[in-house]
N, C-alpha and C positions, 0 to 999 in steps of 0.2 A: 686337237692339240691345245694344251693349256697355255694360257696367256700369262706372262710374267708380270707380277705386280711390283714395279720398280720402286714404288714408295715404301714397300715393306722391307727392303734391303737395308741392313745396317751398314751404311757406307763408311762410317768412321772405322769400324772394326775391319771391314774389308780392305781398306787402304792400309791401315796400320799392319795387319797381318801379312799383306802382300809385300810390304817393305821389309818386314821382319824376315820373311822367307828369303828375299833377295840378299839381305845382309848376312844371315847365318849360312847361306849357301856359299857365299864368297869366303867367309871365315873358315867353314869346313873344308873348302877347297885348299885354302892356304895351309891349314894345319895338317892336312893329310899327306903332304909330301908326295903326291902323285898316286897314292893308293885309292882306287875308287871305292872299295868297300869301307875303308876307314873314313873317307870323306863323307860317304852317305851316312855312316853311323854318327859321326860328329855333327853333321848337319841336322839329323833327326833329334839328337840329344839337345843341341842348342835351341832348336825350334820348340821342343817340348818345354824347355825351361822358360823361354821367352813367352810362349803361349800361356803358361801357368801364371807368370808375373802379370801379363796383360789381363787375363781373365779374372784373377783374384785380387787385383790391386789397382793397376793403372787405368783400367777401363772407366771406373767411376770418377777417378780424379781428372782424367782428360775430358770427360763429358761435363764435369762441373766447371772446368776452366773455359771450355767452349761456350757454355751457357752464360758465364759471367762476361765474356768478351763480346759475344754477339748480341746486338740489340733485339729486344723482344717487342712484338707489336702490342701497343696499348689499346684496349677496347673500351 
C-alpha cells in the first residue's frame, strides 16, 4: 500500500476549494426552490465558475499575501 506524502498536499487550495464547495452547495440549494436536478446543476455551475476564478487569478494573489504576512526564516 502506498504511503501518503502529506507534505506534498497543497493545503491552501484544499481548504479554499472545500469551503467553496460548501458555499456554492448552500447557494445552489437556496436557488433551486426544492428541485434536486436544478440544485445540482446550479451548484456545479457555481463551483466551475469559482474554481476558474481561483485557479486563474486568486490562487497566486492569496499565496503572495500569505508570503508577505508570514515571517520567513532567515539563514
